[in-house]
GUZA-362796 format. One record per atom (N, C-alpha, C): residue number from 0; residue in one letter; atom name; x negated, y, z negated. Coordinates in nm, 3 decimals, m for minus. Each point is the difference from the previous one (the first is absolute). Layout:
<pts>
+-----+------+------+---------+---------+---------+
:  nr : rest : atom :       u :       v :       w :
+-----+------+------+---------+---------+---------+
: NUM :    a :   CA :       X :       Y :       Z :
...
+-----+------+------+---------+---------+---------+
</pts>
This chain:
<pts>
+-----+------+------+---------+---------+---------+
:  nr : rest : atom :       u :       v :       w :
+-----+------+------+---------+---------+---------+
:   0 :    m :    N :   0.464 :   1.201 :  m0.661 :
:   0 :    m :   CA :   0.018 :  m0.132 :   0.073 :
:   0 :    m :    C :  m0.093 :  m0.046 :  m0.160 :
:   1 :    k :    N :   0.062 :  m0.152 :  m0.020 :
:   1 :    k :   CA :  m0.029 :  m0.006 :  m0.108 :
:   1 :    k :    C :  m0.077 :  m0.109 :   0.034 :
:   2 :    q :    N :  m0.135 :  m0.028 :  m0.107 :
:   2 :    q :   CA :  m0.101 :  m0.079 :   0.074 :
:   2 :    q :    C :   0.046 :  m0.142 :  m0.098 :
:   3 :    l :    N :  m0.038 :  m0.121 :   0.059 :
:   3 :    l :   CA :  m0.001 :  m0.102 :  m0.017 :
:   3 :    l :    C :  m0.048 :  m0.075 :  m0.142 :
:   4 :    k :    N :   0.084 :  m0.086 :  m0.025 :
:   4 :    k :   CA :  m0.031 :  m0.037 :  m0.157 :
:   4 :    k :    C :  m0.169 :  m0.041 :   0.023 :
:   5 :    k :    N :  m0.049 :   0.002 :  m0.127 :
:   5 :    k :   CA :  m0.178 :  m0.040 :   0.057 :
:   5 :    k :    C :   0.002 :  m0.123 :   0.016 :
:   6 :    e :    N :   0.058 :  m0.113 :  m0.063 :
:   6 :    e :   CA :  m0.030 :  m0.084 :   0.079 :
:   6 :    e :    C :   0.061 :  m0.070 :   0.142 :
:   7 :    y :    N :   0.049 :   0.098 :   0.063 :
:   7 :    y :   CA :   0.061 :  m0.072 :   0.129 :
:   7 :    y :    C :  m0.118 :   0.104 :   0.076 :
:   8 :    r :    N :  m0.100 :   0.114 :  m0.027 :
:   8 :    r :   CA :  m0.040 :   0.126 :   0.079 :
:   8 :    r :    C :  m0.132 :  m0.093 :   0.097 :
:   9 :    t :    N :  m0.013 :  m0.106 :  m0.032 :
:   9 :    t :   CA :  m0.070 :  m0.100 :   0.064 :
:   9 :    t :    C :   0.033 :  m0.084 :   0.091 :
:  10 :    l :    N :   0.086 :  m0.017 :   0.011 :
:  10 :    l :   CA :   0.093 :  m0.107 :   0.092 :
:  10 :    l :    C :   0.001 :   0.026 :   0.145 :
:  11 :    d :    N :  m0.109 :  m0.117 :   0.062 :
:  11 :    d :   CA :   0.026 :  m0.015 :   0.154 :
:  11 :    d :    C :   0.124 :  m0.054 :   0.037 :
:  12 :    g :    N :   0.026 :   0.019 :   0.133 :
:  12 :    g :   CA :   0.111 :  m0.044 :   0.037 :
:  12 :    g :    C :  m0.006 :  m0.157 :  m0.012 :
:  13 :    g :    N :  m0.083 :  m0.085 :  m0.006 :
:  13 :    g :   CA :  m0.012 :  m0.110 :  m0.009 :
:  13 :    g :    C :   0.106 :  m0.054 :  m0.133 :
:  14 :    q :    N :  m0.069 :   0.097 :  m0.082 :
:  14 :    q :   CA :   0.075 :  m0.048 :  m0.150 :
:  14 :    q :    C :   0.153 :   0.044 :  m0.012 :
:  15 :    l :    N :   0.035 :   0.170 :   0.077 :
:  15 :    l :   CA :   0.139 :   0.006 :   0.013 :
:  15 :    l :    C :   0.071 :  m0.137 :   0.018 :
:  16 :    a :    N :  m0.072 :  m0.015 :   0.145 :
:  16 :    a :   CA :   0.107 :  m0.068 :   0.088 :
:  16 :    a :    C :   0.022 :  m0.161 :  m0.130 :
:  17 :    a :    N :  m0.106 :  m0.036 :  m0.046 :
:  17 :    a :   CA :   0.055 :  m0.118 :  m0.135 :
:  17 :    a :    C :   0.095 :   0.075 :  m0.097 :
:  18 :    i :    N :  m0.035 :   0.100 :  m0.015 :
:  18 :    i :   CA :   0.067 :   0.060 :  m0.101 :
:  18 :    i :    C :   0.207 :  m0.005 :   0.030 :
:  19 :    c :    N :   0.011 :   0.060 :   0.107 :
:  19 :    c :   CA :   0.123 :   0.004 :   0.128 :
:  19 :    c :    C :   0.054 :  m0.148 :   0.011 :
:  20 :    a :    N :  m0.074 :  m0.122 :   0.034 :
:  20 :    a :   CA :  m0.003 :  m0.117 :  m0.020 :
:  20 :    a :    C :   0.061 :  m0.068 :  m0.123 :
:  21 :    q :    N :  m0.043 :   0.033 :  m0.093 :
:  21 :    q :   CA :   0.032 :  m0.014 :  m0.154 :
:  21 :    q :    C :   0.134 :   0.045 :   0.013 :
:  22 :    i :    N :   0.021 :   0.089 :  m0.004 :
:  22 :    i :   CA :   0.105 :   0.100 :  m0.087 :
:  22 :    i :    C :   0.129 :  m0.044 :   0.148 :
:  23 :    g :    N :  m0.041 :  m0.070 :   0.153 :
:  23 :    g :   CA :   0.152 :  m0.067 :   0.049 :
:  23 :    g :    C :  m0.042 :  m0.144 :  m0.102 :
:  24 :    t :    N :  m0.059 :  m0.083 :  m0.014 :
:  24 :    t :   CA :   0.005 :  m0.144 :  m0.086 :
:  24 :    t :    C :   0.088 :   0.029 :  m0.095 :
:  25 :    d :    N :  m0.038 :   0.104 :  m0.083 :
:  25 :    d :   CA :   0.135 :   0.068 :  m0.169 :
:  25 :    d :    C :   0.087 :  m0.027 :   0.079 :
:  26 :    g :    N :   0.015 :   0.091 :   0.107 :
:  26 :    g :   CA :   0.166 :   0.019 :   0.069 :
:  26 :    g :    C :   0.030 :  m0.101 :   0.048 :
:  27 :    k :    N :  m0.041 :  m0.139 :  m0.002 :
:  27 :    k :   CA :   0.054 :  m0.101 :   0.087 :
:  27 :    k :    C :  m0.013 :  m0.004 :   0.139 :
:  28 :    g :    N :  m0.093 :   0.091 :   0.077 :
:  28 :    g :   CA :  m0.021 :   0.045 :   0.135 :
:  28 :    g :    C :  m0.020 :  m0.173 :   0.033 :
:  29 :    e :    N :   0.001 :  m0.031 :   0.117 :
:  29 :    e :   CA :  m0.041 :  m0.114 :   0.053 :
:  29 :    e :    C :  m0.079 :   0.047 :   0.140 :
:  30 :    d :    N :  m0.096 :  m0.176 :   0.023 :
:  30 :    d :   CA :  m0.110 :   0.021 :   0.130 :
:  30 :    d :    C :  m0.055 :   0.120 :   0.014 :
:  31 :    i :    N :  m0.080 :   0.038 :  m0.132 :
:  31 :    i :   CA :  m0.071 :   0.098 :  m0.019 :
:  31 :    i :    C :  m0.149 :   0.012 :   0.076 :
:  32 :    v :    N :  m0.013 :   0.076 :   0.074 :
:  32 :    v :   CA :  m0.175 :  m0.016 :   0.131 :
:  32 :    v :    C :  m0.043 :   0.142 :  m0.044 :
:  33 :    i :    N :  m0.159 :  m0.033 :  m0.012 :
:  33 :    i :   CA :  m0.064 :   0.124 :  m0.018 :
:  33 :    i :    C :  m0.104 :  m0.004 :   0.158 :
:  34 :    l :    N :   0.049 :   0.137 :   0.048 :
:  34 :    l :   CA :  m0.059 :  m0.049 :   0.144 :
:  34 :    l :    C :  m0.175 :   0.106 :  m0.039 :
:  35 :    d :    N :  m0.128 :  m0.032 :   0.054 :
:  35 :    d :   CA :  m0.093 :   0.117 :  m0.028 :
:  35 :    d :    C :  m0.032 :   0.039 :   0.099 :
:  36 :    v :    N :   0.075 :   0.103 :   0.089 :
:  36 :    v :   CA :   0.027 :   0.106 :   0.162 :
:  36 :    v :    C :  m0.111 :   0.117 :   0.008 :
:  37 :    r :    N :  m0.110 :  m0.043 :  m0.117 :
:  37 :    r :   CA :  m0.145 :   0.105 :   0.031 :
:  37 :    r :    C :  m0.060 :   0.029 :   0.154 :
:  38 :    k :    N :   0.005 :  m0.117 :   0.038 :
:  38 :    k :   CA :  m0.097 :  m0.036 :   0.116 :
:  38 :    k :    C :   0.071 :   0.051 :   0.129 :
:  39 :    i :    N :   0.129 :  m0.061 :  m0.016 :
:  39 :    i :   CA :   0.079 :   0.038 :   0.092 :
:  39 :    i :    C :   0.133 :   0.138 :   0.016 :
:  40 :    s :    N :   0.008 :   0.023 :  m0.079 :
:  40 :    s :   CA :   0.067 :   0.121 :  m0.051 :
:  40 :    s :    C :  m0.031 :   0.115 :  m0.035 :
:  41 :    s :    N :  m0.007 :   0.124 :   0.058 :
:  41 :    s :   CA :  m0.021 :   0.150 :  m0.050 :
:  41 :    s :    C :   0.072 :   0.073 :  m0.082 :
:  42 :    f :    N :   0.125 :  m0.070 :  m0.008 :
:  42 :    f :   CA :   0.123 :   0.080 :  m0.119 :
:  42 :    f :    C :  m0.024 :  m0.021 :  m0.130 :
:  43 :    t :    N :  m0.053 :  m0.155 :  m0.024 :
:  43 :    t :   CA :   0.038 :  m0.038 :  m0.148 :
:  43 :    t :    C :  m0.144 :  m0.103 :   0.012 :
:  44 :    d :    N :   0.042 :  m0.053 :  m0.119 :
:  44 :    d :   CA :  m0.124 :  m0.124 :  m0.052 :
:  44 :    d :    C :   0.061 :  m0.140 :  m0.018 :
:  45 :    y :    N :   0.095 :   0.032 :  m0.076 :
:  45 :    y :   CA :   0.080 :  m0.126 :  m0.032 :
:  45 :    y :    C :   0.158 :  m0.009 :   0.050 :
:  46 :    f :    N :   0.064 :  m0.112 :   0.024 :
:  46 :    f :   CA :   0.145 :  m0.014 :  m0.026 :
:  46 :    f :    C :   0.033 :  m0.099 :  m0.062 :
:  47 :    v :    N :   0.104 :   0.004 :  m0.061 :
:  47 :    v :   CA :   0.040 :  m0.078 :  m0.081 :
:  47 :    v :    C :   0.161 :   0.000 :   0.035 :
:  48 :    i :    N :   0.013 :  m0.156 :  m0.012 :
:  48 :    i :   CA :   0.168 :  m0.038 :   0.110 :
:  48 :    i :    C :   0.039 :  m0.080 :  m0.132 :
:  49 :    l :    N :   0.126 :   0.011 :   0.005 :
:  49 :    l :   CA :   0.016 :  m0.067 :  m0.061 :
:  49 :    l :    C :   0.224 :  m0.004 :   0.053 :
:  50 :    s :    N :   0.050 :  m0.116 :  m0.089 :
:  50 :    s :   CA :   0.183 :   0.025 :   0.067 :
:  50 :    s :    C :   0.029 :   0.015 :  m0.138 :
:  51 :    g :    N :   0.127 :   0.001 :   0.051 :
:  51 :    g :   CA :   0.111 :   0.043 :  m0.148 :
:  51 :    g :    C :   0.125 :  m0.094 :   0.018 :
:  52 :    r :    N :   0.092 :  m0.080 :  m0.024 :
:  52 :    r :   CA :   0.071 :  m0.104 :   0.003 :
:  52 :    r :    C :   0.144 :   0.073 :   0.062 :
:  53 :    s :    N :   0.006 :   0.134 :  m0.033 :
:  53 :    s :   CA :   0.146 :   0.060 :   0.053 :
:  53 :    s :    C :  m0.051 :   0.168 :   0.028 :
:  54 :    t :    N :   0.048 :   0.133 :   0.036 :
:  54 :    t :   CA :   0.024 :   0.090 :   0.053 :
:  54 :    t :    C :  m0.051 :   0.058 :  m0.144 :
:  55 :    r :    N :   0.077 :  m0.014 :  m0.123 :
:  55 :    r :   CA :   0.036 :   0.037 :  m0.104 :
:  55 :    r :    C :  m0.157 :  m0.022 :  m0.095 :
:  56 :    h :    N :  m0.032 :  m0.124 :   0.017 :
:  56 :    h :   CA :  m0.126 :  m0.033 :  m0.065 :
:  56 :    h :    C :  m0.138 :   0.048 :   0.089 :
:  57 :    v :    N :   0.022 :   0.000 :   0.154 :
:  57 :    v :   CA :  m0.144 :   0.092 :   0.032 :
:  57 :    v :    C :   0.053 :   0.136 :  m0.045 :
:  58 :    q :    N :   0.095 :   0.082 :  m0.028 :
:  58 :    q :   CA :  m0.019 :   0.151 :  m0.065 :
:  58 :    q :    C :   0.000 :   0.008 :  m0.116 :
:  59 :    a :    N :   0.015 :  m0.127 :  m0.065 :
:  59 :    a :   CA :  m0.094 :  m0.009 :  m0.165 :
:  59 :    a :    C :  m0.124 :  m0.023 :  m0.020 :
:  60 :    l :    N :  m0.055 :  m0.083 :   0.123 :
:  60 :    l :   CA :  m0.168 :  m0.006 :   0.021 :
:  60 :    l :    C :  m0.045 :   0.130 :   0.001 :
:  61 :    a :    N :   0.059 :   0.093 :   0.086 :
:  61 :    a :   CA :  m0.081 :   0.100 :   0.043 :
:  61 :    a :    C :   0.041 :   0.095 :  m0.127 :
:  62 :    e :    N :   0.099 :   0.003 :  m0.027 :
:  62 :    e :   CA :  m0.019 :   0.094 :  m0.132 :
:  62 :    e :    C :  m0.064 :   0.003 :  m0.111 :
:  63 :    s :    N :   0.036 :  m0.184 :  m0.034 :
:  63 :    s :   CA :  m0.157 :   0.005 :  m0.103 :
:  63 :    s :    C :  m0.135 :   0.032 :   0.026 :
:  64 :    l :    N :  m0.010 :  m0.036 :   0.149 :
:  64 :    l :   CA :  m0.165 :   0.055 :  m0.012 :
:  64 :    l :    C :  m0.008 :   0.122 :   0.020 :
:  65 :    e :    N :   0.132 :   0.066 :   0.059 :
:  65 :    e :   CA :  m0.032 :   0.168 :  m0.028 :
:  65 :    e :    C :  m0.026 :   0.029 :  m0.142 :
:  66 :    h :    N :   0.113 :  m0.084 :  m0.097 :
:  66 :    h :   CA :  m0.057 :   0.064 :  m0.118 :
:  66 :    h :    C :  m0.136 :  m0.003 :  m0.069 :
:  67 :    e :    N :  m0.019 :  m0.160 :  m0.032 :
:  67 :    e :   CA :  m0.134 :  m0.037 :  m0.079 :
:  67 :    e :    C :  m0.086 :   0.076 :   0.077 :
:  68 :    l :    N :  m0.004 :   0.035 :   0.149 :
:  68 :    l :   CA :  m0.134 :   0.097 :   0.042 :
:  68 :    l :    C :  m0.073 :   0.112 :  m0.037 :
:  69 :    r :    N :   0.180 :   0.028 :   0.015 :
:  69 :    r :   CA :   0.036 :   0.176 :  m0.048 :
:  69 :    r :    C :  m0.032 :   0.022 :  m0.186 :
:  70 :    s :    N :   0.027 :  m0.098 :  m0.093 :
:  70 :    s :   CA :  m0.049 :  m0.039 :  m0.096 :
:  70 :    s :    C :  m0.139 :   0.026 :  m0.032 :
:  71 :    k :    N :  m0.084 :  m0.030 :   0.167 :
:  71 :    k :   CA :  m0.151 :   0.006 :  m0.041 :
:  71 :    k :    C :  m0.069 :   0.098 :   0.067 :
:  72 :    r :    N :   0.118 :   0.081 :   0.032 :
:  72 :    r :   CA :  m0.074 :   0.138 :   0.086 :
:  72 :    r :    C :  m0.015 :  m0.048 :   0.122 :
:  73 :    i :    N :   0.054 :  m0.108 :   0.021 :
:  73 :    i :   CA :  m0.046 :   0.009 :   0.177 :
:  73 :    i :    C :   0.154 :  m0.047 :   0.032 :
:  74 :    s :    N :   0.004 :   0.111 :   0.136 :
:  74 :    s :   CA :   0.098 :   0.010 :   0.057 :
:  74 :    s :    C :   0.042 :  m0.002 :   0.184 :
:  75 :    s :    N :   0.094 :  m0.059 :   0.027 :
:  75 :    s :   CA :  m0.056 :  m0.036 :   0.143 :
:  75 :    s :    C :   0.084 :   0.169 :   0.102 :
:  76 :    s :    N :  m0.113 :  m0.036 :   0.110 :
:  76 :    s :   CA :   0.035 :   0.149 :   0.045 :
:  76 :    s :    C :   0.121 :  m0.006 :   0.119 :
:  77 :    r :    N :   0.013 :  m0.128 :  m0.004 :
:  77 :    r :   CA :   0.117 :  m0.043 :   0.105 :
:  77 :    r :    C :   0.128 :  m0.126 :  m0.069 :
:  78 :    a :    N :   0.100 :   0.041 :   0.004 :
:  78 :    a :   CA :   0.069 :  m0.145 :  m0.003 :
:  78 :    a :    C :   0.114 :   0.052 :   0.109 :
:  79 :    e :    N :   0.025 :  m0.130 :   0.046 :
:  79 :    e :   CA :   0.075 :  m0.042 :   0.105 :
:  79 :    e :    C :   0.075 :  m0.093 :   0.004 :
:  80 :    g :    N :   0.157 :  m0.011 :   0.055 :
:  80 :    g :   CA :   0.113 :  m0.083 :   0.002 :
:  80 :    g :    C :   0.073 :  m0.063 :  m0.152 :
:  81 :    l :    N :  m0.047 :   0.089 :  m0.108 :
:  81 :    l :   CA :   0.061 :  m0.043 :  m0.077 :
:  81 :    l :    C :   0.181 :  m0.042 :  m0.043 :
:  82 :    s :    N :   0.060 :   0.110 :   0.094 :
:  82 :    s :   CA :   0.118 :   0.052 :  m0.006 :
:  82 :    s :    C :   0.066 :  m0.144 :   0.069 :
:  83 :    e :    N :  m0.074 :  m0.069 :   0.076 :
:  83 :    e :   CA :   0.039 :  m0.075 :   0.118 :
:  83 :    e :    C :   0.001 :  m0.167 :  m0.101 :
:  84 :    g :    N :  m0.150 :  m0.045 :  m0.055 :
:  84 :    g :   CA :  m0.016 :  m0.071 :  m0.107 :
:  84 :    g :    C :  m0.035 :  m0.108 :   0.113 :
:  85 :    k :    N :  m0.049 :  m0.026 :   0.107 :
:  85 :    k :   CA :  m0.026 :  m0.089 :   0.105 :
:  85 :    k :    C :  m0.112 :  m0.051 :   0.032 :
:  86 :    w :    N :  m0.078 :   0.149 :  m0.022 :
:  86 :    w :   CA :  m0.197 :  m0.037 :   0.043 :
:  86 :    w :    C :   0.003 :   0.210 :  m0.082 :
:  87 :    v :    N :  m0.050 :  m0.026 :  m0.118 :
:  87 :    v :   CA :  m0.088 :   0.096 :  m0.049 :
:  87 :    v :    C :  m0.151 :   0.026 :   0.008 :
:  88 :    l :    N :  m0.020 :   0.095 :   0.050 :
:  88 :    l :   CA :  m0.150 :   0.037 :  m0.032 :
:  88 :    l :    C :  m0.022 :   0.130 :  m0.062 :
:  89 :    l :    N :  m0.112 :  m0.051 :  m0.122 :
:  89 :    l :   CA :  m0.091 :   0.089 :  m0.033 :
:  89 :    l :    C :  m0.133 :   0.042 :  m0.011 :
:  90 :    d :    N :  m0.013 :   0.116 :   0.032 :
:  90 :    d :   CA :  m0.149 :   0.032 :   0.037 :
:  90 :    d :    C :  m0.075 :   0.033 :  m0.093 :
:  91 :    f :    N :  m0.087 :  m0.048 :  m0.083 :
:  91 :    f :   CA :  m0.074 :   0.056 :  m0.080 :
:  91 :    f :    C :  m0.149 :   0.039 :   0.007 :
:  92 :    d :    N :  m0.006 :   0.056 :   0.186 :
:  92 :    d :   CA :  m0.145 :   0.026 :   0.051 :
:  92 :    d :    C :  m0.072 :  m0.134 :   0.000 :
:  93 :    d :    N :  m0.116 :  m0.062 :  m0.061 :
:  93 :    d :   CA :  m0.063 :  m0.078 :   0.009 :
:  93 :    d :    C :   0.091 :  m0.168 :  m0.006 :
:  94 :    v :    N :   0.109 :   0.025 :  m0.048 :
:  94 :    v :   CA :   0.092 :  m0.146 :   0.013 :
:  94 :    v :    C :   0.164 :   0.059 :   0.032 :
:  95 :    v :    N :   0.022 :  m0.100 :   0.102 :
:  95 :    v :   CA :   0.149 :   0.042 :   0.028 :
:  95 :    v :    C :   0.035 :  m0.133 :  m0.017 :
:  96 :    v :    N :   0.161 :  m0.019 :  m0.057 :
:  96 :    v :   CA :   0.074 :  m0.087 :  m0.075 :
:  96 :    v :    C :   0.131 :  m0.024 :   0.125 :
:  97 :    h :    N :  m0.036 :  m0.073 :   0.040 :
:  97 :    h :   CA :   0.153 :  m0.049 :   0.103 :
:  97 :    h :    C :   0.092 :  m0.132 :  m0.092 :
:  98 :    i :    N :   0.101 :   0.114 :  m0.043 :
:  98 :    i :   CA :   0.126 :  m0.138 :  m0.041 :
:  98 :    i :    C :   0.089 :  m0.004 :   0.068 :
:  99 :    f :    N :   0.056 :  m0.151 :   0.021 :
:  99 :    f :   CA :   0.015 :  m0.080 :   0.121 :
:  99 :    f :    C :   0.134 :  m0.029 :  m0.081 :
: 100 :    y :    N :   0.128 :   0.027 :   0.098 :
: 100 :    y :   CA :   0.127 :  m0.124 :  m0.047 :
: 100 :    y :    C :  m0.046 :  m0.087 :   0.151 :
: 101 :    h :    N :  m0.015 :  m0.191 :  m0.107 :
: 101 :    h :   CA :  m0.045 :  m0.071 :   0.086 :
: 101 :    h :    C :   0.024 :  m0.016 :   0.163 :
: 102 :    e :    N :   0.102 :   0.054 :   0.041 :
: 102 :    e :   CA :   0.076 :  m0.025 :   0.135 :
: 102 :    e :    C :  m0.128 :   0.113 :   0.081 :
: 103 :    q :    N :  m0.007 :   0.119 :  m0.020 :
: 103 :    q :   CA :  m0.034 :   0.116 :   0.016 :
: 103 :    q :    C :  m0.195 :  m0.069 :   0.022 :
: 104 :    r :    N :  m0.032 :  m0.042 :  m0.104 :
: 104 :    r :   CA :  m0.142 :  m0.025 :   0.019 :
: 104 :    r :    C :  m0.060 :  m0.150 :   0.087 :
: 105 :    d :    N :   0.107 :  m0.081 :   0.009 :
: 105 :    d :   CA :   0.011 :  m0.093 :   0.077 :
: 105 :    d :    C :  m0.035 :   0.060 :   0.202 :
: 106 :    f :    N :   0.104 :   0.106 :  m0.005 :
: 106 :    f :   CA :   0.037 :   0.063 :   0.117 :
: 106 :    f :    C :  m0.175 :   0.119 :   0.045 :
: 107 :    y :    N :  m0.018 :   0.070 :  m0.111 :
: 107 :    y :   CA :  m0.121 :   0.058 :   0.020 :
: 107 :    y :    C :  m0.090 :  m0.035 :   0.023 :
: 108 :    d :    N :  m0.058 :  m0.139 :  m0.071 :
: 108 :    d :   CA :  m0.107 :  m0.095 :  m0.037 :
: 108 :    d :    C :  m0.139 :   0.075 :   0.003 :
: 109 :    l :    N :  m0.028 :   0.118 :  m0.118 :
: 109 :    l :   CA :  m0.062 :   0.092 :  m0.012 :
: 109 :    l :    C :  m0.180 :  m0.107 :  m0.027 :
: 110 :    e :    N :   0.029 :  m0.079 :  m0.067 :
: 110 :    e :   CA :  m0.120 :  m0.131 :  m0.021 :
: 110 :    e :    C :  m0.021 :  m0.066 :   0.136 :
: 111 :    g :    N :   0.067 :   0.010 :   0.102 :
: 111 :    g :   CA :  m0.027 :  m0.034 :   0.150 :
: 111 :    g :    C :  m0.087 :   0.091 :   0.075 :
: 112 :    l :    N :   0.064 :   0.146 :   0.036 :
: 112 :    l :   CA :  m0.069 :   0.115 :   0.017 :
: 112 :    l :    C :  m0.146 :   0.015 :  m0.036 :
: 113 :    w :    N :  m0.016 :   0.000 :  m0.150 :
: 113 :    w :   CA :  m0.112 :   0.045 :  m0.065 :
: 113 :    w :    C :  m0.068 :  m0.165 :  m0.022 :
: 114 :    h :    N :  m0.042 :  m0.117 :   0.077 :
: 114 :    h :   CA :  m0.022 :  m0.117 :  m0.008 :
: 114 :    h :    C :  m0.153 :   0.006 :  m0.022 :
: 115 :    d :    N :  m0.072 :   0.075 :   0.073 :
: 115 :    d :   CA :  m0.097 :   0.004 :  m0.024 :
: 115 :    d :    C :  m0.063 :   0.087 :  m0.130 :
: 116 :    a :    N :   0.107 :   0.080 :  m0.085 :
: 116 :    a :   CA :  m0.090 :   0.022 :  m0.145 :
: 116 :    a :    C :   0.070 :  m0.108 :  m0.077 :
: 117 :    p :    N :  m0.156 :  m0.034 :  m0.103 :
: 117 :    p :   CA :  m0.036 :  m0.087 :  m0.099 :
: 117 :    p :    C :   0.124 :   0.011 :  m0.136 :
: 118 :    r :    N :   0.030 :  m0.097 :  m0.012 :
: 118 :    r :   CA :   0.101 :   0.000 :  m0.109 :
: 118 :    r :    C :  m0.061 :  m0.012 :  m0.162 :
: 119 :    l :    N :   0.037 :   0.078 :  m0.078 :
: 119 :    l :   CA :  m0.062 :   0.005 :  m0.144 :
: 119 :    l :    C :   0.107 :  m0.092 :  m0.066 :
: 120 :    e :    N :  m0.083 :  m0.087 :  m0.123 :
: 120 :    e :   CA :   0.072 :  m0.056 :  m0.110 :
: 120 :    e :    C :   0.087 :   0.092 :  m0.064 :
: 121 :    t :    N :   0.122 :  m0.045 :  m0.014 :
: 121 :    t :   CA :   0.106 :   0.064 :  m0.122 :
: 121 :    t :    C :  m0.015 :  m0.109 :  m0.120 :
: 122 :    q :    N :   0.067 :   0.051 :  m0.084 :
: 122 :    q :   CA :  m0.007 :  m0.065 :  m0.135 :
: 122 :    q :    C :   0.159 :  m0.037 :  m0.034 :
: 123 :    s :    N :   0.049 :  m0.109 :   0.030 :
: 123 :    s :   CA :   0.122 :  m0.010 :  m0.053 :
: 123 :    s :    C :   0.054 :  m0.013 :  m0.172 :
+-----+------+------+---------+---------+---------+
</pts>
């Protein structure tokens, strides 16, 4: 197994979530939210939620995130929904990234389901 690049070895979940949000911003992702679910979830520390303008845009955002993080030797343990492009889930252990086509985001309303989770600021 490849070791993380030196500058990324000490990243905590919050820093990784911020990196994911920035990659989403760079890819023109919309409505980016970081939720801190450490106190209310046992399976991850942070959610990064963002939207794409089309199913192809959702797929491109997911591929960009995986590519950028893989170049830092951070790889997802799971990726779901990439072929459909309506809701892609990328699991990076401490951070779970949800990339939605806007209609699915409204329908599933993760921000509403996890309303107790504090929102972290993202840099746009």
